[in-house]
Short mmCIF file of the C-alpha atoms (twelve columns), coordinates in Angstrom:
data_MODEL
# 
_entry.id   MODEL 
# 
loop_
_atom_site.group_PDB 
_atom_site.id 
_atom_site.type_symbol 
_atom_site.label_atom_id 
_atom_site.label_alt_id 
_atom_site.label_comp_id 
_atom_site.label_asym_id 
_atom_site.label_seq_id 
_atom_site.Cartn_x 
_atom_site.Cartn_y 
_atom_site.Cartn_z 
_atom_site.pdbx_PDB_model_num 
ATOM 1   C CA . MET A 1   -131.889 -150.838 -175.172 1 
ATOM 2   C CA . THR A 2   -131.321 -147.269 -176.301 1 
ATOM 3   C CA . SER A 3   -133.948 -144.574 -176.191 1 
ATOM 4   C CA . ALA A 4   -134.817 -141.341 -177.929 1 
ATOM 5   C CA . ILE A 5   -135.319 -139.852 -174.477 1 
ATOM 6   C CA . PRO A 6   -132.051 -138.440 -173.052 1 
ATOM 7   C CA . THR A 7   -130.961 -139.175 -169.481 1 
ATOM 8   C CA . LEU A 8   -129.475 -136.815 -166.881 1 
ATOM 9   C CA . PHE A 9   -127.537 -138.264 -163.930 1 
ATOM 10  C CA . LEU A 10  -127.842 -136.432 -160.608 1 
ATOM 11  C CA . HIS A 11  -124.994 -137.599 -158.410 1 
ATOM 12  C CA . GLY A 12  -124.926 -137.903 -154.661 1 
ATOM 13  C CA . GLY A 13  -123.115 -136.035 -151.964 1 
ATOM 14  C CA . PRO A 14  -123.793 -133.227 -151.831 1 
ATOM 15  C CA . GLY A 15  -120.356 -132.169 -152.986 1 
ATOM 16  C CA . LEU A 16  -119.529 -135.304 -154.961 1 
ATOM 17  C CA . SER A 17  -119.018 -135.487 -158.740 1 
ATOM 18  C CA . ALA A 18  -119.614 -137.907 -161.601 1 
ATOM 19  C CA . ILE A 19  -115.910 -138.424 -162.285 1 
ATOM 20  C CA . GLY A 20  -116.041 -142.075 -161.224 1 
ATOM 21  C CA . GLU A 21  -119.149 -142.788 -163.293 1 
ATOM 22  C CA . ARG A 22  -117.589 -141.282 -166.413 1 
ATOM 23  C CA . LEU A 23  -114.500 -143.445 -165.982 1 
ATOM 24  C CA . VAL A 24  -116.433 -146.646 -165.329 1 
ATOM 25  C CA . HIS A 25  -119.163 -146.284 -167.950 1 
ATOM 26  C CA . ARG A 26  -117.544 -143.867 -170.429 1 
ATOM 27  C CA . THR A 27  -119.904 -143.815 -173.428 1 
ATOM 28  C CA . SER A 28  -121.484 -147.235 -172.862 1 
ATOM 29  C CA . LEU A 29  -124.703 -145.697 -171.513 1 
ATOM 30  C CA . PRO A 30  -126.757 -142.851 -173.027 1 
ATOM 31  C CA . ILE A 31  -126.379 -140.720 -169.909 1 
ATOM 32  C CA . ASP A 32  -125.263 -137.136 -169.334 1 
ATOM 33  C CA . TRP A 33  -122.921 -137.601 -166.340 1 
ATOM 34  C CA . TRP A 34  -123.286 -134.036 -165.087 1 
ATOM 35  C CA . ASP A 35  -121.050 -132.573 -162.373 1 
ATOM 36  C CA . GLU A 36  -123.109 -130.325 -160.145 1 
ATOM 37  C CA . PRO A 37  -121.476 -126.856 -160.181 1 
ATOM 38  C CA . ARG A 38  -119.406 -125.945 -157.138 1 
ATOM 39  C CA . THR A 39  -120.154 -122.277 -157.811 1 
ATOM 40  C CA . VAL A 40  -123.492 -122.698 -156.013 1 
ATOM 41  C CA . THR A 41  -121.560 -122.453 -152.741 1 
ATOM 42  C CA . THR A 42  -121.266 -118.678 -153.236 1 
ATOM 43  C CA . ALA A 43  -125.039 -118.225 -153.516 1 
ATOM 44  C CA . PRO A 44  -127.074 -116.977 -150.527 1 
ATOM 45  C CA . ARG A 45  -128.968 -120.310 -150.642 1 
ATOM 46  C CA . PRO A 46  -126.556 -122.946 -152.025 1 
ATOM 47  C CA . PHE A 47  -129.095 -125.778 -152.019 1 
ATOM 48  C CA . CYS A 48  -131.684 -123.663 -153.785 1 
ATOM 49  C CA . ALA A 49  -129.037 -122.604 -156.298 1 
ATOM 50  C CA . LEU A 50  -128.174 -126.265 -156.872 1 
ATOM 51  C CA . VAL A 51  -131.812 -127.115 -157.575 1 
ATOM 52  C CA . ASP A 52  -131.928 -124.169 -159.998 1 
ATOM 53  C CA . ALA A 53  -128.774 -125.425 -161.747 1 
ATOM 54  C CA . ALA A 54  -130.173 -128.958 -161.966 1 
ATOM 55  C CA . ALA A 55  -133.408 -127.629 -163.458 1 
ATOM 56  C CA . GLU A 56  -131.469 -125.614 -166.035 1 
ATOM 57  C CA . ARG A 57  -129.417 -128.669 -166.980 1 
ATOM 58  C CA . ALA A 58  -132.508 -130.883 -167.142 1 
ATOM 59  C CA . ARG A 59  -134.250 -128.441 -169.472 1 
ATOM 60  C CA . ALA A 60  -131.182 -128.300 -171.712 1 
ATOM 61  C CA . VAL A 61  -130.929 -132.096 -171.879 1 
ATOM 62  C CA . ALA A 62  -134.672 -132.412 -172.505 1 
ATOM 63  C CA . ALA A 63  -134.430 -129.878 -175.325 1 
ATOM 64  C CA . SER A 64  -131.971 -132.155 -177.127 1 
ATOM 65  C CA . SER A 65  -134.771 -134.644 -177.855 1 
ATOM 66  C CA . ALA A 66  -137.731 -134.340 -180.183 1 
ATOM 67  C CA . GLY A 67  -140.142 -135.022 -177.336 1 
ATOM 68  C CA . GLY A 68  -138.662 -132.362 -175.082 1 
ATOM 69  C CA . LYS A 69  -138.451 -134.671 -172.061 1 
ATOM 70  C CA . VAL A 70  -135.668 -136.065 -169.895 1 
ATOM 71  C CA . HIS A 71  -135.125 -139.223 -167.862 1 
ATOM 72  C CA . LEU A 72  -133.677 -138.415 -164.431 1 
ATOM 73  C CA . VAL A 73  -131.368 -140.860 -162.639 1 
ATOM 74  C CA . GLY A 74  -130.672 -139.741 -159.073 1 
ATOM 75  C CA . HIS A 75  -128.187 -141.516 -156.834 1 
ATOM 76  C CA . SER A 76  -128.299 -141.118 -153.042 1 
ATOM 77  C CA . PHE A 77  -128.711 -137.358 -152.364 1 
ATOM 78  C CA . GLY A 78  -129.343 -136.986 -156.093 1 
ATOM 79  C CA . ALA A 79  -132.774 -138.452 -155.349 1 
ATOM 80  C CA . VAL A 80  -133.579 -135.244 -153.450 1 
ATOM 81  C CA . LEU A 81  -132.732 -133.233 -156.560 1 
ATOM 82  C CA . ALA A 82  -134.753 -135.533 -158.817 1 
ATOM 83  C CA . HIS A 83  -137.727 -135.160 -156.494 1 
ATOM 84  C CA . ARG A 84  -137.384 -131.364 -156.389 1 
ATOM 85  C CA . LEU A 85  -137.323 -131.275 -160.189 1 
ATOM 86  C CA . SER A 86  -140.445 -133.436 -160.268 1 
ATOM 87  C CA . LEU A 87  -142.179 -130.782 -158.169 1 
ATOM 88  C CA . ARG A 88  -140.960 -127.955 -160.357 1 
ATOM 89  C CA . MET A 89  -141.137 -129.317 -163.911 1 
ATOM 90  C CA . PRO A 90  -143.123 -132.585 -164.027 1 
ATOM 91  C CA . GLU A 91  -144.158 -131.982 -167.631 1 
ATOM 92  C CA . ARG A 92  -140.509 -132.152 -168.774 1 
ATOM 93  C CA . ILE A 93  -139.763 -135.523 -167.134 1 
ATOM 94  C CA . ALA A 94  -140.352 -138.839 -168.912 1 
ATOM 95  C CA . ALA A 95  -139.253 -141.174 -166.120 1 
ATOM 96  C CA . ILE A 96  -137.230 -141.225 -162.904 1 
ATOM 97  C CA . THR A 97  -134.760 -143.804 -161.627 1 
ATOM 98  C CA . LEU A 98  -133.616 -143.546 -158.017 1 
ATOM 99  C CA . LEU A 99  -130.509 -145.495 -156.954 1 
ATOM 100 C CA . ALA A 100 -130.088 -146.000 -153.185 1 
ATOM 101 C CA . PRO A 101 -132.257 -142.916 -152.659 1 
ATOM 102 C CA . THR A 102 -131.887 -140.828 -149.530 1 
ATOM 103 C CA . HIS A 103 -134.388 -138.235 -148.392 1 
ATOM 104 C CA . ASP A 104 -132.824 -137.143 -145.091 1 
ATOM 105 C CA . LEU A 105 -129.085 -136.786 -144.553 1 
ATOM 106 C CA . ALA A 106 -129.506 -136.982 -140.777 1 
ATOM 107 C CA . ASP A 107 -130.679 -140.569 -141.060 1 
ATOM 108 C CA . VAL A 108 -127.861 -141.438 -143.466 1 
ATOM 109 C CA . PHE A 109 -125.171 -140.050 -141.192 1 
ATOM 110 C CA . VAL A 110 -126.542 -141.719 -138.103 1 
ATOM 111 C CA . ARG A 111 -126.397 -145.011 -139.972 1 
ATOM 112 C CA . LEU A 112 -122.913 -144.200 -141.300 1 
ATOM 113 C CA . ALA A 113 -121.603 -143.280 -137.857 1 
ATOM 114 C CA . SER A 114 -123.109 -146.407 -136.335 1 
ATOM 115 C CA . HIS A 115 -121.227 -148.462 -138.932 1 
ATOM 116 C CA . VAL A 116 -117.985 -146.584 -138.291 1 
ATOM 117 C CA . THR A 117 -117.985 -147.299 -134.532 1 
ATOM 118 C CA . GLN A 118 -116.590 -150.776 -135.279 1 
ATOM 119 C CA . PHE A 119 -113.374 -149.216 -136.597 1 
ATOM 120 C CA . VAL A 120 -112.468 -147.057 -133.574 1 
ATOM 121 C CA . ASP A 121 -110.925 -148.033 -130.249 1 
ATOM 122 C CA . ASP A 122 -113.220 -145.767 -128.243 1 
ATOM 123 C CA . PRO A 123 -116.716 -145.459 -129.751 1 
ATOM 124 C CA . ALA A 124 -118.003 -143.261 -126.924 1 
ATOM 125 C CA . PRO A 125 -117.512 -139.896 -128.730 1 
ATOM 126 C CA . LEU A 126 -119.297 -141.233 -131.808 1 
ATOM 127 C CA . ASP A 127 -122.098 -142.680 -129.713 1 
ATOM 128 C CA . GLU A 128 -122.555 -139.340 -127.961 1 
ATOM 129 C CA . ALA A 129 -122.605 -137.452 -131.268 1 
ATOM 130 C CA . ILE A 130 -125.133 -139.909 -132.683 1 
ATOM 131 C CA . ALA A 131 -127.371 -139.456 -129.641 1 
ATOM 132 C CA . ARG A 132 -127.147 -135.670 -129.941 1 
ATOM 133 C CA . LEU A 133 -128.212 -135.741 -133.602 1 
ATOM 134 C CA . LEU A 134 -130.999 -138.221 -132.955 1 
ATOM 135 C CA . ALA A 135 -132.326 -135.891 -130.258 1 
ATOM 136 C CA . ALA A 136 -132.274 -132.908 -132.630 1 
ATOM 137 C CA . PRO A 137 -132.100 -134.131 -136.254 1 
ATOM 138 C CA . ARG A 138 -132.657 -130.639 -137.702 1 
ATOM 139 C CA . ASP A 139 -129.732 -129.174 -135.722 1 
ATOM 140 C CA . PHE A 140 -126.995 -128.726 -138.309 1 
ATOM 141 C CA . ALA A 141 -124.393 -127.999 -135.615 1 
ATOM 142 C CA . ALA A 142 -125.077 -131.461 -134.186 1 
ATOM 143 C CA . ALA A 143 -124.712 -132.891 -137.675 1 
ATOM 144 C CA . GLN A 144 -121.398 -131.108 -138.233 1 
ATOM 145 C CA . ALA A 145 -120.051 -132.488 -134.957 1 
ATOM 146 C CA . LEU A 146 -120.922 -135.982 -136.164 1 
ATOM 147 C CA . PHE A 147 -119.398 -135.357 -139.609 1 
ATOM 148 C CA . GLY A 148 -116.172 -134.221 -138.003 1 
ATOM 149 C CA . LEU A 149 -115.809 -137.472 -136.097 1 
ATOM 150 C CA . VAL A 150 -116.842 -139.749 -138.965 1 
ATOM 151 C CA . PHE A 151 -114.527 -138.171 -141.534 1 
ATOM 152 C CA . THR A 152 -111.479 -138.721 -139.297 1 
ATOM 153 C CA . VAL A 153 -111.946 -142.506 -139.401 1 
ATOM 154 C CA . PRO A 154 -109.905 -143.862 -142.344 1 
ATOM 155 C CA . ASP A 155 -112.238 -146.821 -142.898 1 
ATOM 156 C CA . PHE A 156 -115.494 -144.839 -143.051 1 
ATOM 157 C CA . LEU A 157 -115.721 -145.336 -146.828 1 
ATOM 158 C CA . THR A 158 -116.295 -149.059 -146.357 1 
ATOM 159 C CA . ALA A 159 -119.875 -148.185 -145.431 1 
ATOM 160 C CA . TYR A 160 -120.523 -147.149 -149.027 1 
ATOM 161 C CA . TRP A 161 -119.546 -150.479 -150.554 1 
ATOM 162 C CA . SER A 162 -120.566 -154.111 -150.242 1 
ATOM 163 C CA . PRO A 163 -118.117 -156.549 -148.608 1 
ATOM 164 C CA . TRP A 164 -117.373 -158.099 -152.009 1 
ATOM 165 C CA . ALA A 165 -116.425 -154.814 -153.695 1 
ATOM 166 C CA . ASP A 166 -112.956 -154.349 -152.155 1 
ATOM 167 C CA . GLU A 167 -111.263 -153.815 -155.513 1 
ATOM 168 C CA . ARG A 168 -113.699 -151.159 -156.668 1 
ATOM 169 C CA . ARG A 169 -113.653 -149.503 -153.236 1 
ATOM 170 C CA . ALA A 170 -109.842 -149.304 -153.321 1 
ATOM 171 C CA . TRP A 171 -109.974 -147.890 -156.836 1 
ATOM 172 C CA . PHE A 172 -112.450 -145.214 -155.787 1 
ATOM 173 C CA . GLY A 173 -110.413 -144.316 -152.707 1 
ATOM 174 C CA . ASP A 174 -107.350 -143.860 -154.901 1 
ATOM 175 C CA . LEU A 175 -109.373 -141.781 -157.350 1 
ATOM 176 C CA . MET A 176 -110.433 -139.495 -154.509 1 
ATOM 177 C CA . GLN A 177 -106.774 -138.824 -153.783 1 
ATOM 178 C CA . LYS A 178 -106.002 -137.948 -157.410 1 
ATOM 179 C CA . GLU A 179 -109.099 -136.181 -158.692 1 
ATOM 180 C CA . PRO A 180 -111.559 -133.607 -157.251 1 
ATOM 181 C CA . VAL A 181 -114.179 -136.280 -156.657 1 
ATOM 182 C CA . PHE A 182 -115.436 -134.704 -153.438 1 
ATOM 183 C CA . ASP A 183 -115.549 -131.090 -152.275 1 
ATOM 184 C CA . GLY A 184 -115.951 -130.771 -148.516 1 
ATOM 185 C CA . ALA A 185 -116.744 -127.062 -148.692 1 
ATOM 186 C CA . ALA A 186 -119.540 -127.735 -151.175 1 
ATOM 187 C CA . PHE A 187 -120.864 -130.471 -148.922 1 
ATOM 188 C CA . ASP A 188 -121.008 -128.125 -145.924 1 
ATOM 189 C CA . ALA A 189 -122.601 -125.263 -147.855 1 
ATOM 190 C CA . ILE A 190 -125.261 -127.304 -149.646 1 
ATOM 191 C CA . ALA A 191 -126.075 -129.602 -146.736 1 
ATOM 192 C CA . GLY A 192 -126.201 -126.680 -144.322 1 
ATOM 193 C CA . ASP A 193 -128.683 -124.847 -146.527 1 
ATOM 194 C CA . ALA A 194 -130.833 -127.926 -147.144 1 
ATOM 195 C CA . TRP A 195 -130.720 -129.387 -143.656 1 
ATOM 196 C CA . ALA A 196 -133.832 -127.795 -142.193 1 
ATOM 197 C CA . GLU A 197 -135.873 -128.675 -145.305 1 
ATOM 198 C CA . LEU A 198 -134.983 -132.350 -145.570 1 
ATOM 199 C CA . GLY A 199 -137.397 -135.057 -144.533 1 
ATOM 200 C CA . PRO A 200 -140.141 -137.182 -146.103 1 
ATOM 201 C CA . PRO A 201 -140.576 -136.195 -149.758 1 
ATOM 202 C CA . ALA A 202 -143.671 -134.180 -150.576 1 
ATOM 203 C CA . VAL A 203 -146.335 -135.499 -152.925 1 
ATOM 204 C CA . SER A 204 -145.196 -134.824 -156.486 1 
ATOM 205 C CA . GLY A 205 -147.285 -133.862 -159.476 1 
ATOM 206 C CA . PHE A 206 -145.178 -136.144 -161.658 1 
ATOM 207 C CA . ALA A 207 -147.417 -139.004 -162.794 1 
ATOM 208 C CA . GLY A 208 -144.876 -140.957 -164.842 1 
ATOM 209 C CA . PRO A 209 -142.971 -144.112 -163.869 1 
ATOM 210 C CA . VAL A 210 -140.426 -144.142 -161.036 1 
ATOM 211 C CA . ASP A 211 -138.011 -147.074 -160.733 1 
ATOM 212 C CA . ILE A 212 -136.269 -147.409 -157.349 1 
ATOM 213 C CA . VAL A 213 -133.192 -149.610 -156.967 1 
ATOM 214 C CA . TYR A 214 -131.767 -150.624 -153.592 1 
ATOM 215 C CA . GLY A 215 -128.556 -152.478 -152.790 1 
ATOM 216 C CA . ASP A 216 -128.912 -155.591 -150.659 1 
ATOM 217 C CA . ALA A 217 -125.727 -154.696 -148.746 1 
ATOM 218 C CA . ASP A 218 -126.394 -150.964 -148.358 1 
ATOM 219 C CA . VAL A 219 -125.933 -150.004 -144.706 1 
ATOM 220 C CA . LEU A 220 -126.801 -146.339 -145.343 1 
ATOM 221 C CA . VAL A 221 -130.381 -146.735 -146.587 1 
ATOM 222 C CA . ASP A 222 -133.142 -148.619 -144.806 1 
ATOM 223 C CA . ALA A 223 -135.073 -149.844 -147.849 1 
ATOM 224 C CA . PRO A 224 -138.166 -151.134 -145.985 1 
ATOM 225 C CA . ALA A 225 -138.549 -147.769 -144.222 1 
ATOM 226 C CA . SER A 226 -137.617 -145.709 -147.275 1 
ATOM 227 C CA . LEU A 227 -139.797 -147.265 -149.949 1 
ATOM 228 C CA . PRO A 228 -143.211 -146.297 -148.469 1 
ATOM 229 C CA . LEU A 229 -142.110 -142.653 -148.355 1 
ATOM 230 C CA . TRP A 230 -141.278 -142.643 -152.059 1 
ATOM 231 C CA . GLN A 231 -144.478 -144.538 -152.823 1 
ATOM 232 C CA . GLY A 232 -146.335 -141.758 -151.052 1 
ATOM 233 C CA . ALA A 233 -144.564 -139.095 -153.091 1 
ATOM 234 C CA . PHE A 234 -145.004 -140.645 -156.548 1 
ATOM 235 C CA . ARG A 235 -147.989 -142.366 -158.184 1 
ATOM 236 C CA . GLN A 236 -146.209 -145.086 -160.184 1 
ATOM 237 C CA . VAL A 237 -143.382 -146.710 -158.241 1 
ATOM 238 C CA . THR A 238 -141.653 -149.992 -158.942 1 
ATOM 239 C CA . SER A 239 -138.765 -151.178 -156.794 1 
ATOM 240 C CA . ARG A 240 -136.100 -153.863 -156.906 1 
ATOM 241 C CA . VAL A 241 -133.019 -154.959 -155.040 1 
ATOM 242 C CA . VAL A 242 -129.629 -155.617 -156.631 1 
ATOM 243 C CA . HIS A 243 -126.498 -157.278 -155.275 1 
ATOM 244 C CA . ALA A 244 -124.579 -154.177 -154.193 1 
ATOM 245 C CA . GLY A 245 -123.822 -151.649 -151.501 1 
ATOM 246 C CA . HIS A 246 -124.656 -147.946 -151.625 1 
ATOM 247 C CA . MET A 247 -122.602 -147.172 -154.758 1 
ATOM 248 C CA . ILE A 248 -124.860 -149.197 -157.020 1 
ATOM 249 C CA . GLN A 249 -123.925 -147.540 -160.319 1 
ATOM 250 C CA . LEU A 250 -120.193 -148.025 -159.688 1 
ATOM 251 C CA . GLU A 251 -120.342 -151.480 -158.151 1 
ATOM 252 C CA . SER A 252 -122.947 -153.338 -160.215 1 
ATOM 253 C CA . PRO A 253 -122.935 -153.985 -163.961 1 
ATOM 254 C CA . ALA A 254 -125.189 -151.589 -165.817 1 
ATOM 255 C CA . PRO A 255 -127.837 -154.198 -166.751 1 
ATOM 256 C CA . ALA A 256 -128.478 -154.707 -163.025 1 
ATOM 257 C CA . TRP A 257 -129.648 -151.153 -162.432 1 
ATOM 258 C CA . TRP A 258 -129.989 -149.349 -165.755 1 
ATOM 259 C CA . ARG A 259 -133.222 -149.352 -167.727 1 
ATOM 260 C CA . ALA A 260 -133.918 -147.151 -170.688 1 
ATOM 261 C CA . PRO A 261 -136.829 -144.820 -169.903 1 
ATOM 262 C CA . ASP A 262 -139.017 -146.588 -172.456 1 
ATOM 263 C CA . ASP A 263 -138.637 -149.788 -170.419 1 
ATOM 264 C CA . ILE A 264 -139.635 -148.298 -167.044 1 
ATOM 265 C CA . ARG A 265 -143.243 -149.145 -166.304 1 
# 
């Protein structure tokens, strides 16, 4: 079903892009597949600059409709942006969809690193880095040490996909080699700025509907632990589970996760 309310996609990362989503869905969905600007990395507060840029884009998309509102779809770290916009401009938001939402990158990377240990001959360095971050989750230096180990393991991307999505995972890996899908410098700058602020989402003034979609094979998000936090932040939350890993919007057919804002209740 189409809607008069426009939709803005807030991709994950930080430092990712919506290149893959544009290729997979093209114009089949009424969604603005926005690439978050890499120029925010030059700002004194890159994460704050990213939230500002997202708010500017959301206002522009909302202005394209007669009602002056926008539907936000946030994937993974994009859920943090969607939540921040709900704190800043609740009156401009019609509905929110969160796909595999994360609220704290420390938790995500501990889970990612724990998954990756199965692909290395000696898991001791990873185990030590995991323990260090668990002991001090707001220590970005500890997080960077863990990132450095995880990103050297060729198979770490398997954590983002379900076991039955090998073809799509291979396609995405090839795309990352050919296109600027991910910017490591942007990841470091934005994550480093946001790190101390991340944690359970604050109570939002947005009173509209929030639809949360989890993947049943997502090893990066603990849905049972995550859902109560989002239910505490928003007043109207519905949730469902689809047959997918973390990359729900690239792995599952659109009808499995996409609802027009008029249909979110």
